[in-house]
PADRENSE-405398 format. One record per residue: residue in three letters; y, z, x of N, C-alpha, C in turn. Coordinates in steps of 0.2 Angstrom, whole numbers, plus 5000, padded with zeros to 4 digits. Example, Ala and Ser with C-alpha at 12.3 -4.5 7.8 and 13.67 -1.06 7.14 Angstrom:
2
ALA497250395066497850395062498450395066/SER498950355064499550365068500050395064/
END
This chain:
634
MET479749745029479849805033480649825034/LYS480749885033481449905033481749895040/LEU482349875041482749855047483249915048/ILE483249935054483749985056484149965062/PHE484749955061485149925067485649975070/SER485649995076486050045079486650005082/LEU487250035080487850015082488250065086/PHE487950075092488250125097488950095100/LEU489050025100489650005103489849945098/LEU490349965095490749915090491349895094/CYS491349825094491949795097492549805094/THR493149815098493749825095494149755096/VAL494349735090494649665089495349665091/HIS495649625095496349625096496749595090/MET497249635088497549615082498149565083/GLN497949505086498349455087498049385084/ALA498449355080498249295078498049245083/GLN497449225084497249175089497249105087/THR497249095080497349025078497849035072/TYR498048975069498548975064498248955057/SER497648955057497348945050497149015048/GLU497249025041497149085038496449105037/ALA496149165039495449175039495149175032/PHE495449205027495149215021495649195015/GLU495349185010495749165004495749224999/ARG496349234996496349284991496149264984/LEU495749304981495549284974496049294969/PRO496149264964496649274958496649354956/PHE497149374955497249444952496849454946/GLY496449504945495949514940495249494941/SER495149454947494449434948494049504950/ILE494349554952494049614955494249674950/LYS493749704947493949754942493649824945/PRO493949874943493749944946493049964942/SER492750004945492150034942492050104945/GLY491650144943491550214946492150254946/TRP492150294951492750344951493350314952/ILE493450254955494150224955494350204948/LYS493850174944494050164937494350224933/THR493950274934494150344931494850364933/GLN495050354940495650374942496250324939/ILE496050264939496550214936496650234928/GLU496150254925496150274918496650334917/ASN496550384921496950444921497650424923/ASP497750384927498450364929498850334923/VAL498450284920498750254914498850294909/ASN498450344908498550394903499050454905/GLY499250454912499650504915500350474917/PHE500550484923501250474925501350394926/VAL500850354927500950284928501050254922/GLY500650274916500750244910501350274906/LYS501550334908502050364904502750364907/LEU502850334913503450344916504050314912/ASP503950264908504550234904504750284899/GLN504250334897504450384892504750444896/LEU504650454902504850514906505550504908/VAL505750444910506450424913506650364909/PRO506750364903506850304899507550264900/ASP508050304902508650274904508650224910/LEU508150244914508150204920507650144919/LEU507150154915506650094914506850054908/ASN507350074904507550034899508250004900/ASP508450004906509149974907509049904907/PRO509449864903509449794903509749754908/ILE509649774914509949754920509849674922/TYR509249654919509049584920509349544914/SER509649574909509849534903510549544901/THR510649584896511249594893511749644897/ASP511449674902511949714907511849694914/ARG511849634915511849604922512449634925/LEU512449634932512949664936513549614936/HIS514149634936514749594937515249624941/LYS515849594943516249624948516549694946/ASN516549704939516849774937516249824936/SER515649814937515149854936515249914941/ILE515049974938515150034942514450064943/ALA514350104948513750134950513350174944/LYS512750164944512350194938512250264940/GLU512250304934512050374935511250374934/LEU510950394939510250394940509950464939/GLY510350514938510050584937509750614944/ASN510050584950509750614956510350644960/LEU510050694964510550724969510750674974/LYS511350674976511650634981511850664987/GLU511750734988512050764994511650735000/GLY512150725005511850695011511750625012/ASP511750595006511650515006512350485009/ALA512250455014512750415018512850345016/GLU512350325012512350245011512850225006/GLY513250265002513750244997513450224991/ASP513850214986513650204979513450134977/GLU513550084982513450014980512650004978/GLN512250044982511550034981511350054974/TYR511750104971511550134964511650074959/LYS511950024960512149974955511449934954/TRP511049914959510449874958509849924958/TRP509949984959509350024960508850024954/ASN509050024948508650014942508149954942/SER508449904945507949844945507349854949/GLU507449894955506849914959506449964955/THR506750014952506350064948505950024943/GLN506249994938505849964933505349904935/SER505549864939505149804941504549834945/ASN504649874950504049904953503549944948/TRP503849974943503450014938503049964934/TRP503449914932503049864928502549824932/ASP502649814938502149774942501549824942/GLY501649884944501049934944500749934937/TYR501149944932500849954925500449894923/ILE500749834924500449774922499749764925/ARG499749784932499049774935498549824933/ASN498749884932498349934930498049924923/VAL498449904918498149894911497749824911/LEU497949774915497549714915496849734918/LEU496849774923496149794926495749824921/LEU496049864916495649904912495449864905/ASP495749804904495649764898495749804892/ASN496349854892496549884886496949844882/GLN496749824876497149774872497749794870/LYS497849864868498449884866498949884871/ASP498749904877499249904883499449834885/ILE498949794884499049724886499549684881/GLU499549704875500049684870500749704872/LYS500749764875501449784877501649744883/VAL501149734888501349684893501549614891/LYS501249594886501449524884502149524881/ARG502249574877502949584875503449584880/TYR503349624885503749624891503849554895/ILE503349524896503349454899503749404895/ILE503649404888504049364884504849384884/ALA504949444885505649464885505949444892/VAL505549454897505849434904505949354904/LEU505549314902505649244902506249224898/ALA506349264893506949244888507649254892/THR507649294897508249304901508349254906/GLN507949204907508049154912508549104910/ASP509049094914509549044912509348974913/GLU509748924910509548854910509348824917/ASP509748854922509648824929509148854933/GLY508748904929508148934932508349004935/TYR508949024935509149094938508749144934/LEU508449194937508149254934508249314939/GLY508749354937508949404941509449454938/ILE509849494942510249544939510949534939/TYR511249474942511949464942512149414938/ASP512849424936513149364931513349304935/ALA513549254932513649194936514249204941/GLU514649244940515249254944515049284951/LEU514549324951514349364957513749334961/ARG513249304957512649284960512749234966/TYR512349254972512349214978513049214981/GLN513549254979514149254982514349324985/PHE513949354990514049414992514249424999/GLU514649475001514849485007514749555009/SER514349595005514249665006513549675003/GLU513349745003512749765000512649734993/ASN511949714992511749684985511049684985/GLY510749674979510049674977509849604975/GLU510149554977509949484974509249474975/LEU509049464981508349444983507849504981/TRP508049564982507649624981507449624974/SER507949624970507749624962507349574960/LYS507349514963506949454962506249474964/ALA506149494970505549504973505149554969/THR505449614967505049664963504849634956/LEU505349594953505149564946504649514947/TYR504649464952504249414952503549434954/ARG503449484958502749504960502349524953/GLY502649554949502349574942502149514938/LEU502649464938502449404934501949364938/LEU501849364944501349324948500649354946/ALA500649424946500049454944499749434937/TYR500249434932500149414925499849344925/TYR500249304928500049234928499249224931/GLU499149254937498449244940497949274935/TYR498049324932497649354927497549304921/SER498049284918498049254911498049174912/GLY498249144917498349074918498849044914/ASP499349084911499849064907500349014911/GLN500348954909500748904913501448914912/GLN501648944906502348954905502649004910/VAL502249054912502449104917502549074924/VAL502049034926502149004933502648954933/ASP502748914927503348864927504048904928/ALA504048964925504749004925504749024932/LEU504249044935504249074942504449014947/VAL504248964946504348904951505148884950/ARG505348884944506048864943506548924946/ALA506348984945506749034948506749034955/VAL506149024959506149014966506548954968/GLU506548894965506948844966507648854966/ASN507848894961508548914960508748954966/VAL508348994969508549034975508648984981/MET508148934982508148884987508748834987/GLU508948824981509548774980510148814982/ASN510248874980510848914981510848944988/TYR510348954991510248974998509948925002/PRO510248865003509848805006509548825013/ILE508948805014508648815020509048785026/ASN509048835031509448815037510148795036/ALA510448805030511148785029511548845025/SER511248905026511548955022511349025026/SER511649085024511449145027511349195022/PRO510749205018510649245013510749325015/PHE510649335022510649405024511349425027/SER511849385027512449405029512849445024/SER512949505026513249555021513749605024/GLY514149575029514549625033514249665038/THR514549725039514349765044514249835041/GLY514249845035514149905032513349915030/PHE513249975027512549985024512249935020/ASN511649905021511449855017510649855016/GLY510449915013509749935012509449885007/GLY509849865002509549824997509449754999/VAL509949735004509949665007509249665011/SER509149715015508549715019507949715015/HIS507949755010507349755006507149685003/GLY507749645003507649575000507249525004/LEU507149555011506649505015505949505012/THR505749555008505149545005505049494999/PHE505549454998505549394994505049344997/THR504849355003504349315006503649335003/ASP503549395000502949404996502849354991/VAL503349334987503349284982503149214985/LEU503549204990503449134993502749124996/ASP502449174999501849175002501349164997/ARG501349194991500849184986500949114983/LEU501549094982501649024979501348974984/TYR501448984990501148944995500348944995/GLN500048994994499349004993499148974987/LEU499448974981499248954975499348874974/THR499848854977500048784977499948734983/GLY499848764989499748734995500448694997/GLU500948704994501648674996501948715002/LYS501948685007502248715013502948735013/LYS503348705008504048715008504148795007/TYR503648825003503748895002503648935009/GLN503148915013503048945019503648935024/GLN503848875024504448865028505048895026/TYR505148905020505748945017505649025019/ALA505049045019504949115022505149125029/LEU504949075033505149075040505949075041/PHE506249035037506949025037507249095035/LEU507049135030507249195028507149245034/TYR506649245037506549295043506949275049/ASN507049215050507549195056508249215054/ASP508449205048509149225046509249305046/PHE508749335044508749415044508749435052/SER508449405056508449415063509149405066/ASN509549355063510149335067510749365063/THR510649415059511249445055511249515056/TYR511849545054511849625055511449655050/GLN511049705052510649735047510549815049/THR510649855044510549925045509849945046/GLU509349905044508649915044508349865049/ALA508449865055508349815060507749815064/ASP507249855063506649865067506349795068/VAL506249755063505849695063506249635066/GLN506949645067507249585070506949565077/LEU506949505078506549475083506749505090/ALA507449505091507749535097507549605098/ASN507449645093507249715094506549715096/ILE506149675093505449675094505349655102/LEU505649605104505549585111505949625116/ASN506349675114506649725119506149775120/PRO505849785126505349835128505549905127/ASP506149915127506449985127506650005120/TYR506549965115506749975108506150025105/ARG506350075101505950115098506050115090/LEU505550115086505750115079506150165077/LYS506650155072507150205070507350195063/ALA507150145060507450125053507150175048/HIS507350165042507050195036506350165035/GLY505850215035505150195036504950145031/VAL505150145025504850095020505050025022/HIS505650015024505849955026505449925032/THR505349975037504949955043504249935041/PHE503949965037503249945035503249885030/GLU503649875026503649825021503849755025/HIS504249765030504449705034503849675039/ILE503349715039502749685043502549615039/ARG502549615033502349555029502749495030/PRO503449505030503849445032503649415039/LEU503549465044503449445051502749415051/ILE502249435047501649405047501649325045/VAL502049325039502049255036502449215040/ALA503049235043503449195048502949175054/THR502549215056502149205062501649145061/PHE501349145055500949095053501249025051/ALA501949035049502348975048502548945054/ALA502748985059503048965065502548925070/GLN501948955070501348925074501548925081/SER501848985084502048985091501749055094/MET501549055100501349105104501849165104/ASP502449145105503049195105503049235099/MET502949205093502949245087502249285087/ASP501749255089501049295089501149365093/ASN501549355099501649405103502049465100/ALA502549435097503049485093502649525088/LEU502249485084501849525079501449575082/GLN501149565088500649615091501049675094/VAL501649665096502149715099502349755093/TYR502449725087502649765081502149805078/LEU501549775078500949815076500749875080/ASP500849865087500749915091501249975090/ARG501849955089502350015087502250045081/ILE501950015076501750045070501250095071/ARG500750075075500150125076500450195079/GLN500950185083501250245087501550295082/VAL501750265076502150315072501650325066/THR501050315066500550325061500150385062/THR500050435058499650495059498950475058/ILE498550525059497750515059497550495052/THR497850515047497650495040497950425038/GLY498250395042498550325040499250325038/GLY499550385037500250395035500750385040/ALA501150335040501650315045502350355043/ILE502650375048503350415047503750375042/GLY503950415037504450395032504750455029/ASP505050495033505350555030506050565031/GLU506550525030506350455028506550405033/TRP506850425039506950375044506450395050/ILE506250345053505750355059506150385065/ALA506750365066507150405071506850405078/GLU506550355080506250355087505750415088/ARG505450435083504950485084504250465084/MET503750505087503050485087502750525081/ALA502150495079501850535073501650605075/ASP501650645071501450715072501250745065/ALA500650785065500350805059500750855055/THR501150895059501550945056502350925055/HIS502550895060503350885060503550815058/THR503150765056503350705053502950695047/GLY503350675042503050665035503050595033/TYR502750575028502650505026502850505018/GLU503150455017503450435010502950395006/TYR502850414999502350374996502550304995/CYS503150284995503350214995503150185002/SER503150215007502950195014502150185014/LEU501850225011501150215010500950155007/HIS501250145001501050074998501250015002/GLU501850015005502149955008501649945014/LEU501449995018501049985024500349965022/LEU500149985017499449965014499549895012/ASP500049875008500149805006500149755012/SER500549785017500649735023499949725027/TYR499549785027498949775031498449725027/THR498549725020498049685016498249605018/VAL498949595019499149525021498849515028/LEU498849555032498649545039497849535039/MET497549575034496749565033496649485031/GLN497049465026496949405023497049345028/LYS497549355032497749305037497349305043/THR497149365046496749365052496049375051/GLY495849415046495149425045494849485049/GLN495249515053495049565058494749635054/ALA494149655056493849705053494249775054/MET494549785060494949845061495449855056/VAL495749795053496249805048496049845042/GLY495349825040495049855035495049935036/ASP494849955042494850025044495450055042/GLN496050025044496650055043496850055036/ILE496650005032496850005025496450065022/GLU495750075023495350125020495650195022/ASN495750205029496050265031496650285027/LEU497150245026497750255023497650275016/PHE497250235012497150245005496750305004/TYR496150315007495650365006495950435008/ASN496450435013496650495016497350515014/ALA497850475017498550495016498750485009/ALA498550425006498750414999498350464994/GLN497750474995497350514990497650594992/GLY497750604998498050675000498750684998/SER499050634995499750644992499750644985/ARG499150644982499150654974498950724973/ASN499150744967499050814965498350814962/PRO497850844965497150844962497050874955/ALA497550914953497550954947498050934941/HIS498550894943499050864938499150794940/SER499450764935499650694935500350684938/CYS500350684945500950684949500850674956/ILE501350654960501250634967501750674971/ALA501650674978502150704982502550644985/TYR503250654984503650604987503550604995/LEU503650654998503450665005502950715006/LYS502450695011501950735013501750735020/THR501450795023501250795030500550805030/ASP500150785036499450795036499350875036/ASN499750915040499650985040500251005035/SER499951025029500451045024500351125022/TYR500851155025500851235025501151265019/GLU501651225016501951245010502251175007/MET502351175000502651124997503251154992/LEU503751174996504351204992504951164993/GLY504951094994505451054994505651035001/THR505551075006505651055013505051045017/LYS505051015023504550995027504251055031/ASN503751095028503451155031503951205033/GLY504451205028505051255029505551235034/GLU505551175037506051155041506751135037/ILE507251155039507951135035508251085038/GLU508551035034508950985036509650995034/PRO510051015039510751045037511150995033/ASP511050935034511550885031511250855025/ARG510650885022510350855016510050905012/LYS510150905005509750955001509150925000/GLN508650945004507950915004507550944998/THR507250904994506850924988506250874988/ARG506150834993505650784992504850814993/TYR504850864997504150894998503950934992/LYS503750904986503550934980503150884977/TYR502850904971502450854967502850844961/SER502850784958503250764952502950704949/PRO502950694943502850634940503350574941/ALA503950594942504550554943504950554949/HIS505050624951505550634957506250604955/GLN506450614949507150594948507650624952/ASP507550684954508150714958508250684964/VAL507750644967507850604973507950534971/ALA507450494969507450424967506750414964/VAL506750374958506150354955505950294958/CYS505650304964505450244968504650254970/CYS504550324972503850334974503350334969/SER503550354963503150364957502950284955/PRO503350244954503150174953502750144958/ASN502850154964502450134970501750164970/ALA501750224968501050254967500650224962/GLY500950194957500650154952500450084954/ARG500650064960500549994962499950004967/ILE499850054971499450054977498750044975/THR498450074970497750064969497549994966/PRO497949964962497849894961497849844967/TYR498349854971498449814977497849824982/PHE497649894982497049904986496449874984/LEU496349874977495749854974495749774974/GLN496249744973496249664973496149634980/SER496149684985496049654992495349674995/SER494949694990494249724992493749664993/TRP493849604990493449544991493949494992/MET493749444997494049384998493549334999/LYS493749275000493349215001493449175007/GLU492949155010492949115017492649055016/GLY493048995016492748935015492548925007/ASP492048885006491848865000491248914997/ASN490848945002490248975001490149045003/THR490649075005490549145008491049195004/LEU490749245002491149304999491149355004/VAL491749385005491849435010492049505007/ALA491649555008491849625005492249655011/THR492849645010493349675016493449745015/LEU493449775009493549845008492949875004/LEU492749935005492249965002492450014996/MET492150004990492350044985491950024979/PRO491850064973491550044967491949994964/ASN491649934963492049874959491649824956/VAL491849774953491549724950491949654951/LEU491549614955491849544957491649494952/GLU492049454949491849394945492249334948/THR491849284950492149234953491649174952/GLU491749114956491349054956491149044963/ILE490549024964490348994970490048924968/GLY490348874971490148804969490448794962/ALA489948774957490148774950489748834946/SER489548884950489148934946489548994946/ARG489549024940489949094939489449144942/LEU489849194945489449244949489849314948/VAL489349364947489649434946489249474951/ILE489649514955489349564960489649624959/GLU489249674957489549744956489249784962/ASN489749824965489649864971489549934967/LYS488949954966488750024963488750074969/THR489250114970489350154976489750214974/GLU489750264978490150324977490650324983/TYR490650264987491050264993491750284992/PRO492150314996491950345002491550415002/TYR491450434996491150504995490350494997/GLY490050434997489450424999489450355002/ASN488950345007488950285011488450235010/GLN488150245004487650195001488050144997/CYS487850074998488150024993487549984990/PHE487549974984487049934981487449874977/PHE487349814979487749764976487249724972/ALA487449734965487049704960487349634958/ILE486849584959487149514959486849484952/HIS487349444949487149414943487449344943/GLN487049294942487349224942486849184937/GLU487149124935486849084930486149054932/LYS486049044939485449014942485449034949/ALA484849024952484749044959485248994963/SER485549024968485948974973485949014980/ARG486148974985486248994991486949004993/PHE487149064995487749074998487749135003/SER488349145006488349205011488749255008/VAL488549315010488949385009489149415015/LYS489749425017489949455023490249525021/ILE489949575024490149645022490449675029/ARG491049705028491449735034491049795036/ILE490849805042490549865045491149915047/PRO491149975044491750015046491650045053/GLU492150055056492150075063491750135065/TRP491650185060491250245061490550235061/VAL490250185059489550175057489150175064/SER488650215064488150225070487550185068/ARG487250185062486650145060486750105054/ILE486450055053486450015047485750015044/GLU485550035038484850035036484849985030/THR484449935030484349885025483749845025/GLU483549815020482949775020483149705021/GLU483749685021484049625022483949595029/THR483849535029483949495036484649475037/TYR484949495042485649485043485849465050/THR486449445051486749445058487349485058/ILE487649495064488349525064488749485068/ASP489349475066489849435069490549475068/GLN490849495074491549525073491549585068/ARG491049625068490949685064490949665057/TYR490649605055490449595048489749585048/LEU489349615043488649605042488649545038/ILE488249495040488249425036487449415034/ILE487449405027486849385024486849325021/ASN486449275023486449205021485749195018/ARG485649185012485049165009485049145002/MET484549124999484449104992484449164988/PHE484949174984485049234979484749214972/GLU484349254969484049234963484549244957/ALA484449224951484949234946485149314945/LYS484649354946484749424946484449454953/ASP484849474957484749494964485149554966/SER485049574972485349634974485349634982/ILE485849674985485849694992485949764992/SER485549804996485549874996485649895004/LEU486149935005486249955012486550025013/THR486350055018486650125019486950125026/PHE487550155027487950155033487850235035/HIS487550245041487450305043487950325048/THR488050395048488650425053488450495054/GLU488850525058488850595059489550625059/VAL489650685059490250715059490650695066/GLN491250675065491550655071492150705072/VAL492250735078492750775080493250735085/ALA493850715083494250665086494850705088/THR495250675092495950705094496450655093/ASP497050685091497650645089498050635096/ALA498650605095499050585101499250645105/GLY499350705101499550765104498950815107/GLY498350785106497850825109497450875104/ALA497750875098497450915092496850885090/HIS496350925088495650905085495750905078/TYR495350855075495250845068494550825067/PHE494350825060493650815058493550755054/LYS493150715055492950655050492250655049/TYR492150625043491450605041491550535037/GLY491250485040491350425037492050405037/ALA492350375031492950355030493450415029/LEU493250475028493650525026493850575032/VAL494450595031494750655036494650715031/PHE494450765035494350835031494850885034/ALA494950935029495450985031495251045028/LEU495551105031495451165028495951185023/PRO495751195017496251205011496551275012/ILE497151275010497551345010497651365003/ALA497451425001497551444994498351454993/ALA498551434987499251434985499451464978/THR500051484977500351494971500751434968/GLU500551414962500851354959501451384955/ILE502051344957502651364953502851294949/ILE502951304943503151254938503951244938/GLY504151184940504851164940505051124933/LYS505451074934505751034929505151004925/THR505151014918504650984914505050924910/TYR504650864911504950804908504650794901/ALA504050814900503750804893503150854894/ALA502850864888502250904888501650874893/GLY501450914897500950894902501250854908/PHE501950854909502250814915502750864917/SER502650894923503150934926503150924934/ASP503650954937503650964944503351024946/TYR503051024952502651084955502751094962/THR502951154964502951174971502451224972/TYR502251234979501751274980501951324986/THR501751384986501851434991501251464993/PRO501051465000500451485002500251565001/LEU499651575000499451644999499351685005/ASP499151635010499051665017499251615022/ASN499651645027499851595033499451595039/THR498851615038498351615044498251545047/ARG498351535053498251465056497551475060/TYR497251415061496651415065496651365071/SER496351385076496251335082495551315083/TYR495551265087494851235089494451275094/THR493851275093493451305098492951255101/GLU492851255107492351205110491651215108/THR491351155107490651155104490451205098/PRO490851195093490751235087490051205084/ARG489751245080489151225076489451195070/THR489351125069489651085064489151045061/PHE489151035054488750995051489050975044/TYR488750925041489050895035488450905029/LYS488650935024488250945018488550945011/GLU488350895007488550895000489350895000/GLY489650845003490350835003490750875007/LYS490550925011490950965015490750965022/ILE491150985026491050995034491051065035/TYR490451095038490451165039490551175047/THR490951215049491151215056491351285058/GLU491551295064491851365067492551345069/LEU493051395068493651385070493951455072/VAL494451465076494651525079495251545074/ASN495151605071495751635068496251655073/GLU496851625073497351635078497651705077/ALA497651745071497851805071497451865074/THR496751845073496251895075495951875082/GLN495951815083495651785089494851785088/ILE494651785082493951795081493751725078/LYS493151705080492851645078492551655071/GLU492751605066492551615059492151545057/GLN491651555052491451495049491851475043/VAL492051405043492451385038492151325035/GLU492451305029492251245025492851205025/LEU492751135027493251085026493051045021/VAL493551015017493450975012493850905013/PRO493750855009494150795010494850805009/ILE495250775013496050795012496250775005/GLY495950725002496150704995496050764990/GLU495650814992495550864987495950924988/THR496450924993496850974994497650964992/ILE497951024992498651024991499051054997/LEU498851114999499051145005498451145010/ARG498551125016497951125021498151125028/GLN497751135032497751125039497251075041/THR497551025044497050965046496950955053/THR497450975057497250975065497251045068/PHE496851045073496751115076496851105084/HIS497251145087497351135094496851185098/
END
């Protein structure tokens, strides 16, 4: 008999670590492969700007900054091909900048091509790995500075940041391949850092009182430490991560939102460069679990509450580019693609550590709405900056002028070289990071579908090899069919996160629900399946400013605005910059009790034309299908 369960009241879980044990275990990278529409998108990206970026900006991505052109005391700032008007940070950052550009690009490229099992591209990755390992010094140093400079800084530098970006890609390759030479090199490289910045007896983040954005980025070296701790179980990596966070908190930083004193100050409002603020959630989480103190738990909760206040309805947190003590607004605050990736990555760490279902809602909202809505649906390129209400894309934020800066970020580009080649590499990372967090493990016998999407999981339960394919169109459809294949029948549990918008669950399975996870525990045959449907209705919600917006399932819908496309700089055939001017400036407002329904991927409703004051029938589409759009309606 078919079971239908009503979920009229879904509990809200407090986002505070209640225990110090980690809820879930990450599976090795490569255990989860894409399928369906998400695989098609990855293939298009590899054949597009993600796979071709090294050909579009070759000088940046082929700079031998980790090998024959390591930085030394007479190094000069790199010429990156970008406009520098209004940049107050100085030239020092431009010396290390190419390490970020190329290592973040390689991290994304490695992950994408490994997920697709494309042997030609994998051979390219192998050649890169061999070349990187060949740059390692005998003492283990793997980085961008010569012997005279390394670990000897009193000002802005990229020592830890260049390592974090490089090592994350190496970790992905190791987890996929099991290549012992790679992990041995990584362990030696991290040991070299720990020896030269000894724990509790040095200050890696002391860099004077000038701009130190690269130094602040370096706090994400905890990403590497956290993963090594998970892979090896050695607590020294976890404790070193706590040391780094404490040192960061006790030194001068220009990007200081995450410093403990600022978190504990009730009058403090987020103000830093957005991408720093959001990537620093991860070091705070790792430090919290290492410290095992309620004080750190409370600090983490305060910081996460502040993050929510600067996050728009689509999951895009302010990053245009400084938060500047503002609150999120659909029209007047934009989000940077770098910030989207870093916030998503931080939330996946929070999901792994705490297991809280509401974190999965935030991850899906960010990826399926803000991130998809910052891609160009017609061309292989992304927006550096984007707003939920996007009335034009002509370089500036909906026509607003920044008098002290030549703003060009509100456009679509495969590279954005006129600003910085940072968002395009991170746009290549976000989908693999999203995908790799869609399944996790709890204990020895439970697999957890933390995020919903079409994918294929290959793992082991006990000594048995297991494959689970989620055959779904999610989030464009809310049915999931999990096809299960294993060597022989066995008993295990599958936990499936119930999204916050679900009103009914339809399935023939016998299940329980705990903390918004649907739990199925039974004997699964060698060939078996789980089928379920999440039911929902069109939801009309309001943002912090009282504006209305429309949702169906995981998707936010918007009213598309017709536009004229203008082609800008062309990098290569098929790869250009694009700006957009609207064909019509009509705005719409909300009308009470509109006739609203969902049909075949669209929301049909009524809105008031502000020019005529006449109610009109309109069609709303998922925000990821738009370029110019109105998303909120007062």
